Biotite code that builds the C-alpha atoms (Angstrom):
import biotite.structure as struc

atoms = struc.array([
    struc.Atom([0.000, 0.000, 0.000], chain_id="A", res_id=1, res_name="MET", atom_name="CA", element="C"),
    struc.Atom([1.328, 3.413, -0.989], chain_id="A", res_id=2, res_name="GLN", atom_name="CA", element="C"),
    struc.Atom([0.099, 6.850, 0.081], chain_id="A", res_id=3, res_name="ILE", atom_name="CA", element="C"),
    struc.Atom([0.802, 9.933, -2.015], chain_id="A", res_id=4, res_name="ALA", atom_name="CA", element="C"),
    struc.Atom([1.277, 13.089, 0.085], chain_id="A", res_id=5, res_name="ILE", atom_name="CA", element="C"),
    struc.Atom([0.613, 15.965, -2.282], chain_id="A", res_id=6, res_name="VAL", atom_name="CA", element="C"),
    struc.Atom([3.613, 18.277, -2.507], chain_id="A", res_id=7, res_name="ASP", atom_name="CA", element="C"),
    struc.Atom([2.740, 21.897, -3.249], chain_id="A", res_id=8, res_name="TYR", atom_name="CA", element="C"),
    struc.Atom([4.961, 23.792, -0.791], chain_id="A", res_id=9, res_name="ASP", atom_name="CA", element="C"),
    struc.Atom([2.497, 23.778, 2.110], chain_id="A", res_id=10, res_name="THR", atom_name="CA", element="C"),
    struc.Atom([5.037, 23.209, 4.863], chain_id="A", res_id=11, res_name="GLY", atom_name="CA", element="C"),
    struc.Atom([3.739, 20.238, 6.869], chain_id="A", res_id=12, res_name="ASN", atom_name="CA", element="C"),
    struc.Atom([4.278, 17.389, 4.416], chain_id="A", res_id=13, res_name="THR", atom_name="CA", element="C"),
    struc.Atom([7.226, 15.980, 6.362], chain_id="A", res_id=14, res_name="LYS", atom_name="CA", element="C"),
    struc.Atom([5.357, 15.783, 9.673], chain_id="A", res_id=15, res_name="SER", atom_name="CA", element="C"),
    struc.Atom([2.486, 13.963, 7.929], chain_id="A", res_id=16, res_name="VAL", atom_name="CA", element="C"),
    struc.Atom([4.999, 11.578, 6.358], chain_id="A", res_id=17, res_name="SER", atom_name="CA", element="C"),
    struc.Atom([6.595, 10.840, 9.738], chain_id="A", res_id=18, res_name="LYS", atom_name="CA", element="C"),
    struc.Atom([3.208, 10.075, 11.274], chain_id="A", res_id=19, res_name="ALA", atom_name="CA", element="C"),
    struc.Atom([2.427, 7.654, 8.448], chain_id="A", res_id=20, res_name="LEU", atom_name="CA", element="C"),
    struc.Atom([5.844, 6.044, 8.890], chain_id="A", res_id=21, res_name="ASP", atom_name="CA", element="C"),
    struc.Atom([5.028, 5.559, 12.575], chain_id="A", res_id=22, res_name="PHE", atom_name="CA", element="C"),
    struc.Atom([1.860, 3.562, 11.819], chain_id="A", res_id=23, res_name="ILE", atom_name="CA", element="C"),
    struc.Atom([3.610, 1.604, 9.071], chain_id="A", res_id=24, res_name="GLY", atom_name="CA", element="C"),
    struc.Atom([2.037, 3.237, 6.031], chain_id="A", res_id=25, res_name="LEU", atom_name="CA", element="C"),
    struc.Atom([4.392, 3.493, 3.072], chain_id="A", res_id=26, res_name="LYS", atom_name="CA", element="C"),
    struc.Atom([4.226, 6.994, 1.650], chain_id="A", res_id=27, res_name="ASN", atom_name="CA", element="C"),
    struc.Atom([5.833, 9.401, -0.769], chain_id="A", res_id=28, res_name="LYS", atom_name="CA", element="C"),
    struc.Atom([5.761, 13.194, -0.931], chain_id="A", res_id=29, res_name="ILE", atom_name="CA", element="C"),
    struc.Atom([5.107, 13.924, -4.598], chain_id="A", res_id=30, res_name="THR", atom_name="CA", element="C"),
    struc.Atom([3.660, 16.345, -7.140], chain_id="A", res_id=31, res_name="ALA", atom_name="CA", element="C"),
    struc.Atom([3.966, 13.853, -10.018], chain_id="A", res_id=32, res_name="VAL", atom_name="CA", element="C"),
    struc.Atom([0.623, 13.085, -11.660], chain_id="A", res_id=33, res_name="GLU", atom_name="CA", element="C"),
    struc.Atom([1.382, 9.411, -12.370], chain_id="A", res_id=34, res_name="LYS", atom_name="CA", element="C"),
    struc.Atom([2.512, 8.779, -8.793], chain_id="A", res_id=35, res_name="GLU", atom_name="CA", element="C"),
    struc.Atom([-0.574, 10.432, -7.324], chain_id="A", res_id=36, res_name="ILE", atom_name="CA", element="C"),
    struc.Atom([-2.951, 8.536, -9.603], chain_id="A", res_id=37, res_name="LEU", atom_name="CA", element="C"),
    struc.Atom([-1.117, 5.242, -8.986], chain_id="A", res_id=38, res_name="ALA", atom_name="CA", element="C"),
    struc.Atom([-1.205, 5.591, -5.188], chain_id="A", res_id=39, res_name="ALA", atom_name="CA", element="C"),
    struc.Atom([-3.721, 3.636, -3.110], chain_id="A", res_id=40, res_name="ASP", atom_name="CA", element="C"),
    struc.Atom([-4.678, 6.750, -1.180], chain_id="A", res_id=41, res_name="GLY", atom_name="CA", element="C"),
    struc.Atom([-3.915, 10.469, -1.174], chain_id="A", res_id=42, res_name="ILE", atom_name="CA", element="C"),
    struc.Atom([-3.319, 12.984, 1.603], chain_id="A", res_id=43, res_name="ILE", atom_name="CA", element="C"),
    struc.Atom([-3.621, 16.694, 0.868], chain_id="A", res_id=44, res_name="LEU", atom_name="CA", element="C"),
    struc.Atom([-1.915, 18.602, 3.699], chain_id="A", res_id=45, res_name="PRO", atom_name="CA", element="C"),
    struc.Atom([-2.071, 22.351, 4.083], chain_id="A", res_id=46, res_name="GLY", atom_name="CA", element="C"),
    struc.Atom([-0.688, 25.303, 6.008], chain_id="A", res_id=47, res_name="VAL", atom_name="CA", element="C"),
    struc.Atom([-1.220, 28.927, 4.979], chain_id="A", res_id=48, res_name="GLY", atom_name="CA", element="C"),
    struc.Atom([-3.887, 30.790, 3.025], chain_id="A", res_id=49, res_name="ALA", atom_name="CA", element="C"),
    struc.Atom([-6.588, 29.283, 0.801], chain_id="A", res_id=50, res_name="PHE", atom_name="CA", element="C"),
    struc.Atom([-6.028, 31.432, -2.355], chain_id="A", res_id=51, res_name="PRO", atom_name="CA", element="C"),
    struc.Atom([-2.283, 30.797, -2.410], chain_id="A", res_id=52, res_name="GLN", atom_name="CA", element="C"),
    struc.Atom([-2.805, 27.079, -1.879], chain_id="A", res_id=53, res_name="ALA", atom_name="CA", element="C"),
    struc.Atom([-5.287, 26.812, -4.746], chain_id="A", res_id=54, res_name="MET", atom_name="CA", element="C"),
    struc.Atom([-2.928, 28.841, -6.958], chain_id="A", res_id=55, res_name="ALA", atom_name="CA", element="C"),
    struc.Atom([-0.069, 26.466, -6.092], chain_id="A", res_id=56, res_name="ALA", atom_name="CA", element="C"),
    struc.Atom([-2.197, 23.426, -6.969], chain_id="A", res_id=57, res_name="LEU", atom_name="CA", element="C"),
    struc.Atom([-3.201, 25.051, -10.260], chain_id="A", res_id=58, res_name="GLU", atom_name="CA", element="C"),
    struc.Atom([0.392, 25.969, -11.073], chain_id="A", res_id=59, res_name="GLU", atom_name="CA", element="C"),
    struc.Atom([1.383, 22.320, -10.696], chain_id="A", res_id=60, res_name="ARG", atom_name="CA", element="C"),
    struc.Atom([-1.664, 21.120, -12.697], chain_id="A", res_id=61, res_name="ASP", atom_name="CA", element="C"),
    struc.Atom([-2.834, 19.139, -9.667], chain_id="A", res_id=62, res_name="LEU", atom_name="CA", element="C"),
    struc.Atom([-6.455, 20.299, -9.406], chain_id="A", res_id=63, res_name="ILE", atom_name="CA", element="C"),
    struc.Atom([-7.711, 18.064, -12.215], chain_id="A", res_id=64, res_name="SER", atom_name="CA", element="C"),
    struc.Atom([-5.440, 15.240, -11.000], chain_id="A", res_id=65, res_name="VAL", atom_name="CA", element="C"),
    struc.Atom([-7.047, 15.229, -7.551], chain_id="A", res_id=66, res_name="LEU", atom_name="CA", element="C"),
    struc.Atom([-10.550, 15.481, -9.018], chain_id="A", res_id=67, res_name="GLN", atom_name="CA", element="C"),
    struc.Atom([-9.794, 12.607, -11.399], chain_id="A", res_id=68, res_name="GLU", atom_name="CA", element="C"),
    struc.Atom([-8.410, 10.433, -8.595], chain_id="A", res_id=69, res_name="ALA", atom_name="CA", element="C"),
    struc.Atom([-11.518, 10.990, -6.482], chain_id="A", res_id=70, res_name="VAL", atom_name="CA", element="C"),
    struc.Atom([-13.821, 10.306, -9.458], chain_id="A", res_id=71, res_name="ALA", atom_name="CA", element="C"),
    struc.Atom([-12.137, 6.911, -9.807], chain_id="A", res_id=72, res_name="HIS", atom_name="CA", element="C"),
    struc.Atom([-12.814, 6.070, -6.158], chain_id="A", res_id=73, res_name="GLY", atom_name="CA", element="C"),
    struc.Atom([-9.394, 6.897, -4.723], chain_id="A", res_id=74, res_name="LYS", atom_name="CA", element="C"),
    struc.Atom([-9.598, 7.752, -0.983], chain_id="A", res_id=75, res_name="PRO", atom_name="CA", element="C"),
    struc.Atom([-8.464, 11.314, -0.288], chain_id="A", res_id=76, res_name="LEU", atom_name="CA", element="C"),
    struc.Atom([-7.828, 12.947, 3.085], chain_id="A", res_id=77, res_name="LEU", atom_name="CA", element="C"),
    struc.Atom([-7.412, 16.710, 3.406], chain_id="A", res_id=78, res_name="GLY", atom_name="CA", element="C"),
    struc.Atom([-5.671, 18.005, 6.558], chain_id="A", res_id=79, res_name="VAL", atom_name="CA", element="C"),
    struc.Atom([-6.183, 21.490, 8.070], chain_id="A", res_id=80, res_name="CYS", atom_name="CA", element="C"),
    struc.Atom([-6.091, 23.919, 5.120], chain_id="A", res_id=81, res_name="LEU", atom_name="CA", element="C"),
    struc.Atom([-6.112, 20.811, 2.930], chain_id="A", res_id=82, res_name="GLY", atom_name="CA", element="C"),
    struc.Atom([-9.563, 20.014, 4.343], chain_id="A", res_id=83, res_name="MET", atom_name="CA", element="C"),
    struc.Atom([-10.851, 23.486, 3.470], chain_id="A", res_id=84, res_name="GLN", atom_name="CA", element="C"),
    struc.Atom([-9.524, 23.111, -0.079], chain_id="A", res_id=85, res_name="LEU", atom_name="CA", element="C"),
    struc.Atom([-11.896, 20.156, -0.503], chain_id="A", res_id=86, res_name="LEU", atom_name="CA", element="C"),
    struc.Atom([-14.854, 22.531, -0.174], chain_id="A", res_id=87, res_name="LEU", atom_name="CA", element="C"),
    struc.Atom([-16.575, 24.506, -2.928], chain_id="A", res_id=88, res_name="ASP", atom_name="CA", element="C"),
    struc.Atom([-15.091, 27.850, -1.891], chain_id="A", res_id=89, res_name="SER", atom_name="CA", element="C"),
    struc.Atom([-13.604, 30.095, 0.793], chain_id="A", res_id=90, res_name="SER", atom_name="CA", element="C"),
    struc.Atom([-13.957, 33.714, 1.955], chain_id="A", res_id=91, res_name="ASP", atom_name="CA", element="C"),
    struc.Atom([-10.279, 33.977, 2.894], chain_id="A", res_id=92, res_name="GLU", atom_name="CA", element="C"),
    struc.Atom([-8.787, 37.124, 1.302], chain_id="A", res_id=93, res_name="HIS", atom_name="CA", element="C"),
    struc.Atom([-11.823, 37.324, -0.956], chain_id="A", res_id=94, res_name="GLY", atom_name="CA", element="C"),
    struc.Atom([-13.859, 34.624, -2.665], chain_id="A", res_id=95, res_name="TYR", atom_name="CA", element="C"),
    struc.Atom([-11.815, 31.708, -4.026], chain_id="A", res_id=96, res_name="THR", atom_name="CA", element="C"),
    struc.Atom([-13.141, 28.541, -5.620], chain_id="A", res_id=97, res_name="GLN", atom_name="CA", element="C"),
    struc.Atom([-12.052, 25.245, -4.049], chain_id="A", res_id=98, res_name="GLY", atom_name="CA", element="C"),
    struc.Atom([-11.821, 21.672, -5.325], chain_id="A", res_id=99, res_name="LEU", atom_name="CA", element="C"),
    struc.Atom([-15.574, 21.088, -4.977], chain_id="A", res_id=100, res_name="GLY", atom_name="CA", element="C"),
    struc.Atom([-15.214, 17.575, -3.538], chain_id="A", res_id=101, res_name="LEU", atom_name="CA", element="C"),
    struc.Atom([-17.266, 18.163, -0.371], chain_id="A", res_id=102, res_name="ILE", atom_name="CA", element="C"),
    struc.Atom([-20.176, 20.644, -0.580], chain_id="A", res_id=103, res_name="PRO", atom_name="CA", element="C"),
    struc.Atom([-19.476, 23.590, 1.713], chain_id="A", res_id=104, res_name="GLY", atom_name="CA", element="C"),
    struc.Atom([-17.755, 26.912, 2.216], chain_id="A", res_id=105, res_name="HIS", atom_name="CA", element="C"),
    struc.Atom([-14.924, 28.119, 4.472], chain_id="A", res_id=106, res_name="ALA", atom_name="CA", element="C"),
    struc.Atom([-15.575, 31.298, 6.457], chain_id="A", res_id=107, res_name="LYS", atom_name="CA", element="C"),
    struc.Atom([-13.779, 33.273, 9.153], chain_id="A", res_id=108, res_name="LEU", atom_name="CA", element="C"),
    struc.Atom([-14.378, 32.266, 12.769], chain_id="A", res_id=109, res_name="LEU", atom_name="CA", element="C"),
    struc.Atom([-16.842, 34.610, 14.513], chain_id="A", res_id=110, res_name="PRO", atom_name="CA", element="C"),
    struc.Atom([-15.781, 37.581, 16.661], chain_id="A", res_id=111, res_name="ASP", atom_name="CA", element="C"),
    struc.Atom([-16.851, 35.601, 19.744], chain_id="A", res_id=112, res_name="THR", atom_name="CA", element="C"),
    struc.Atom([-13.910, 33.254, 19.193], chain_id="A", res_id=113, res_name="ALA", atom_name="CA", element="C"),
    struc.Atom([-10.222, 33.960, 19.721], chain_id="A", res_id=114, res_name="LYS", atom_name="CA", element="C"),
    struc.Atom([-8.550, 33.945, 16.315], chain_id="A", res_id=115, res_name="ILE", atom_name="CA", element="C"),
    struc.Atom([-6.648, 31.890, 15.360], chain_id="A", res_id=116, res_name="PRO", atom_name="CA", element="C"),
    struc.Atom([-8.112, 28.849, 17.011], chain_id="A", res_id=117, res_name="HIS", atom_name="CA", element="C"),
    struc.Atom([-4.929, 27.233, 18.332], chain_id="A", res_id=118, res_name="MET", atom_name="CA", element="C"),
    struc.Atom([-4.759, 24.365, 20.780], chain_id="A", res_id=119, res_name="GLY", atom_name="CA", element="C"),
    struc.Atom([-6.442, 21.186, 21.943], chain_id="A", res_id=120, res_name="TRP", atom_name="CA", element="C"),
    struc.Atom([-10.206, 20.715, 21.640], chain_id="A", res_id=121, res_name="ASN", atom_name="CA", element="C"),
    struc.Atom([-12.505, 17.813, 22.275], chain_id="A", res_id=122, res_name="GLN", atom_name="CA", element="C"),
    struc.Atom([-14.200, 15.925, 19.461], chain_id="A", res_id=123, res_name="LEU", atom_name="CA", element="C"),
    struc.Atom([-17.881, 15.081, 19.545], chain_id="A", res_id=124, res_name="GLU", atom_name="CA", element="C"),
    struc.Atom([-18.685, 12.299, 17.095], chain_id="A", res_id=125, res_name="VAL", atom_name="CA", element="C"),
    struc.Atom([-21.830, 13.025, 15.085], chain_id="A", res_id=126, res_name="LYS", atom_name="CA", element="C"),
    struc.Atom([-21.768, 10.061, 12.725], chain_id="A", res_id=127, res_name="GLN", atom_name="CA", element="C"),
    struc.Atom([-19.679, 6.922, 12.811], chain_id="A", res_id=128, res_name="ASP", atom_name="CA", element="C"),
    struc.Atom([-17.088, 6.500, 10.084], chain_id="A", res_id=129, res_name="CYS", atom_name="CA", element="C"),
    struc.Atom([-13.645, 4.866, 10.040], chain_id="A", res_id=130, res_name="PRO", atom_name="CA", element="C"),
    struc.Atom([-11.863, 8.128, 10.912], chain_id="A", res_id=131, res_name="LEU", atom_name="CA", element="C"),
    struc.Atom([-14.270, 9.140, 13.686], chain_id="A", res_id=132, res_name="ALA", atom_name="CA", element="C"),
    struc.Atom([-14.751, 5.678, 15.177], chain_id="A", res_id=133, res_name="HIS", atom_name="CA", element="C"),
    struc.Atom([-13.842, 5.654, 18.881], chain_id="A", res_id=134, res_name="GLY", atom_name="CA", element="C"),
    struc.Atom([-12.917, 9.350, 18.871], chain_id="A", res_id=135, res_name="GLN", atom_name="CA", element="C"),
    struc.Atom([-15.838, 10.738, 20.880], chain_id="A", res_id=136, res_name="ASP", atom_name="CA", element="C"),
    struc.Atom([-14.383, 12.797, 23.738], chain_id="A", res_id=137, res_name="GLY", atom_name="CA", element="C"),
    struc.Atom([-10.811, 12.643, 22.485], chain_id="A", res_id=138, res_name="ASN", atom_name="CA", element="C"),
    struc.Atom([-8.731, 15.817, 22.195], chain_id="A", res_id=139, res_name="PHE", atom_name="CA", element="C"),
    struc.Atom([-7.089, 16.895, 18.931], chain_id="A", res_id=140, res_name="VAL", atom_name="CA", element="C"),
    struc.Atom([-4.849, 19.824, 17.990], chain_id="A", res_id=141, res_name="TYR", atom_name="CA", element="C"),
    struc.Atom([-6.225, 22.710, 15.920], chain_id="A", res_id=142, res_name="TYR", atom_name="CA", element="C"),
    struc.Atom([-4.498, 25.679, 14.252], chain_id="A", res_id=143, res_name="VAL", atom_name="CA", element="C"),
    struc.Atom([-6.829, 27.681, 11.977], chain_id="A", res_id=144, res_name="HIS", atom_name="CA", element="C"),
    struc.Atom([-8.783, 30.905, 11.510], chain_id="A", res_id=145, res_name="SER", atom_name="CA", element="C"),
    struc.Atom([-11.384, 29.699, 9.000], chain_id="A", res_id=146, res_name="TYR", atom_name="CA", element="C"),
    struc.Atom([-13.819, 26.832, 9.404], chain_id="A", res_id=147, res_name="TYR", atom_name="CA", element="C"),
    struc.Atom([-16.085, 24.749, 7.197], chain_id="A", res_id=148, res_name="ALA", atom_name="CA", element="C"),
    struc.Atom([-19.771, 25.529, 6.872], chain_id="A", res_id=149, res_name="VAL", atom_name="CA", element="C"),
    struc.Atom([-21.548, 22.523, 5.403], chain_id="A", res_id=150, res_name="CYS", atom_name="CA", element="C"),
    struc.Atom([-24.679, 20.428, 5.802], chain_id="A", res_id=151, res_name="GLU", atom_name="CA", element="C"),
    struc.Atom([-24.822, 18.144, 8.866], chain_id="A", res_id=152, res_name="PRO", atom_name="CA", element="C"),
    struc.Atom([-24.780, 15.039, 6.678], chain_id="A", res_id=153, res_name="LYS", atom_name="CA", element="C"),
    struc.Atom([-21.147, 15.759, 5.795], chain_id="A", res_id=154, res_name="TYR", atom_name="CA", element="C"),
    struc.Atom([-20.019, 16.344, 9.406], chain_id="A", res_id=155, res_name="VAL", atom_name="CA", element="C"),
    struc.Atom([-18.664, 13.221, 11.104], chain_id="A", res_id=156, res_name="MET", atom_name="CA", element="C"),
    struc.Atom([-17.264, 14.951, 14.218], chain_id="A", res_id=157, res_name="ALA", atom_name="CA", element="C"),
    struc.Atom([-17.103, 18.498, 15.538], chain_id="A", res_id=158, res_name="SER", atom_name="CA", element="C"),
    struc.Atom([-15.584, 20.623, 18.301], chain_id="A", res_id=159, res_name="SER", atom_name="CA", element="C"),
    struc.Atom([-17.109, 23.498, 20.253], chain_id="A", res_id=160, res_name="ASP", atom_name="CA", element="C"),
    struc.Atom([-15.169, 26.757, 19.951], chain_id="A", res_id=161, res_name="TYR", atom_name="CA", element="C"),
    struc.Atom([-17.757, 29.510, 20.378], chain_id="A", res_id=162, res_name="SER", atom_name="CA", element="C"),
    struc.Atom([-19.241, 27.982, 17.238], chain_id="A", res_id=163, res_name="VAL", atom_name="CA", element="C"),
    struc.Atom([-19.515, 24.352, 16.185], chain_id="A", res_id=164, res_name="GLU", atom_name="CA", element="C"),
    struc.Atom([-16.423, 23.578, 14.133], chain_id="A", res_id=165, res_name="ILE", atom_name="CA", element="C"),
    struc.Atom([-16.564, 20.548, 11.832], chain_id="A", res_id=166, res_name="PRO", atom_name="CA", element="C"),
    struc.Atom([-13.502, 18.558, 12.848], chain_id="A", res_id=167, res_name="GLY", atom_name="CA", element="C"),
    struc.Atom([-13.975, 15.590, 10.506], chain_id="A", res_id=168, res_name="ILE", atom_name="CA", element="C"),
    struc.Atom([-16.027, 15.844, 7.329], chain_id="A", res_id=169, res_name="ILE", atom_name="CA", element="C"),
    struc.Atom([-16.669, 13.254, 4.639], chain_id="A", res_id=170, res_name="ALA", atom_name="CA", element="C"),
    struc.Atom([-18.339, 12.757, 1.285], chain_id="A", res_id=171, res_name="ASN", atom_name="CA", element="C"),
    struc.Atom([-18.097, 9.201, -0.041], chain_id="A", res_id=172, res_name="GLU", atom_name="CA", element="C"),
    struc.Atom([-14.341, 8.517, -0.549], chain_id="A", res_id=173, res_name="ASN", atom_name="CA", element="C"),
    struc.Atom([-13.262, 12.066, 0.412], chain_id="A", res_id=174, res_name="VAL", atom_name="CA", element="C"),
    struc.Atom([-12.405, 12.935, 4.020], chain_id="A", res_id=175, res_name="TYR", atom_name="CA", element="C"),
    struc.Atom([-11.197, 16.055, 5.767], chain_id="A", res_id=176, res_name="GLY", atom_name="CA", element="C"),
    struc.Atom([-9.705, 16.788, 9.187], chain_id="A", res_id=177, res_name="ALA", atom_name="CA", element="C"),
    struc.Atom([-9.645, 20.440, 10.261], chain_id="A", res_id=178, res_name="GLN", atom_name="CA", element="C"),
    struc.Atom([-7.180, 19.624, 13.037], chain_id="A", res_id=179, res_name="PHE", atom_name="CA", element="C"),
    struc.Atom([-3.707, 18.129, 12.611], chain_id="A", res_id=180, res_name="HIS", atom_name="CA", element="C"),
    struc.Atom([-3.826, 14.325, 13.122], chain_id="A", res_id=181, res_name="PRO", atom_name="CA", element="C"),
    struc.Atom([-0.024, 14.246, 12.889], chain_id="A", res_id=182, res_name="GLU", atom_name="CA", element="C"),
    struc.Atom([0.169, 16.568, 15.925], chain_id="A", res_id=183, res_name="LYS", atom_name="CA", element="C"),
    struc.Atom([-2.709, 15.041, 17.915], chain_id="A", res_id=184, res_name="SER", atom_name="CA", element="C"),
    struc.Atom([-0.925, 12.231, 19.740], chain_id="A", res_id=185, res_name="GLY", atom_name="CA", element="C"),
    struc.Atom([-2.532, 8.818, 19.988], chain_id="A", res_id=186, res_name="GLN", atom_name="CA", element="C"),
    struc.Atom([-5.947, 10.073, 18.839], chain_id="A", res_id=187, res_name="ALA", atom_name="CA", element="C"),
    struc.Atom([-4.397, 11.478, 15.679], chain_id="A", res_id=188, res_name="GLY", atom_name="CA", element="C"),
    struc.Atom([-2.568, 8.253, 14.933], chain_id="A", res_id=189, res_name="LEU", atom_name="CA", element="C"),
    struc.Atom([-5.823, 6.338, 15.363], chain_id="A", res_id=190, res_name="GLU", atom_name="CA", element="C"),
    struc.Atom([-7.518, 8.692, 12.879], chain_id="A", res_id=191, res_name="ILE", atom_name="CA", element="C"),
    struc.Atom([-4.753, 8.072, 10.347], chain_id="A", res_id=192, res_name="LEU", atom_name="CA", element="C"),
    struc.Atom([-5.161, 4.362, 11.041], chain_id="A", res_id=193, res_name="GLN", atom_name="CA", element="C"),
    struc.Atom([-8.852, 4.821, 10.209], chain_id="A", res_id=194, res_name="GLY", atom_name="CA", element="C"),
    struc.Atom([-7.874, 6.317, 6.865], chain_id="A", res_id=195, res_name="PHE", atom_name="CA", element="C"),
    struc.Atom([-5.666, 3.284, 6.289], chain_id="A", res_id=196, res_name="LYS", atom_name="CA", element="C"),
    struc.Atom([-8.754, 1.095, 6.800], chain_id="A", res_id=197, res_name="GLU", atom_name="CA", element="C"),
    struc.Atom([-10.653, 3.193, 4.251], chain_id="A", res_id=198, res_name="VAL", atom_name="CA", element="C"),
    struc.Atom([-7.869, 2.622, 1.729], chain_id="A", res_id=199, res_name="ILE", atom_name="CA", element="C"),
    struc.Atom([-7.759, -1.120, 2.405], chain_id="A", res_id=200, res_name="GLU", atom_name="CA", element="C"),
    struc.Atom([-11.515, -1.345, 1.899], chain_id="A", res_id=201, res_name="CYS", atom_name="CA", element="C"),
    struc.Atom([-11.372, 0.658, -1.331], chain_id="A", res_id=202, res_name="ALA", atom_name="CA", element="C"),
    struc.Atom([-8.470, -1.436, -2.655], chain_id="A", res_id=203, res_name="SER", atom_name="CA", element="C"),
    struc.Atom([-10.331, -4.683, -1.981], chain_id="A", res_id=204, res_name="SER", atom_name="CA", element="C"),
    struc.Atom([-13.314, -3.458, -4.007], chain_id="A", res_id=205, res_name="GLN", atom_name="CA", element="C"),
    struc.Atom([-11.305, -2.516, -7.089], chain_id="A", res_id=206, res_name="GLN", atom_name="CA", element="C"),
])
């Protein structure tokens, strides 16, 4: 099993790779179309601003690659900003179109919340899925200023931070984690293990 970690200068690819190494998941940081499409699963990490991230993906011709991979049933996990990129759009620094893989929109946290949201928050599981299984009540590590607004059917787990923040979202074979699994201790490793199970299931059905 091979995981492609999408390389588009987002800054946290190496920490994601180390976490996957720790749970025994073979992985490669890559921006090569053939390697991404040939992988059993894909992780889209992200640190920084939404418009710049989308521009970087477009510059490397990776937008259509990710959409094609998902259309063929490839499991994809977006992490932090990578999760927001899965949505239809974002308000960050003006309106920017996203990948359109999970219906929703990213908007700035409300004035009632301290921005950025940085630190450990508790997950409340809303719907069971491989990534959220057993995570109810566990603490995970967030660093973000924007959050996903989407229909409840796409929200697998959330955290309370003045507003309900979708922590894990999903749409068929596409998953997103607003927090950093690679920085969330044992809970984070279990969530990555859940993504491994998703990949194994998808591979067995192909």
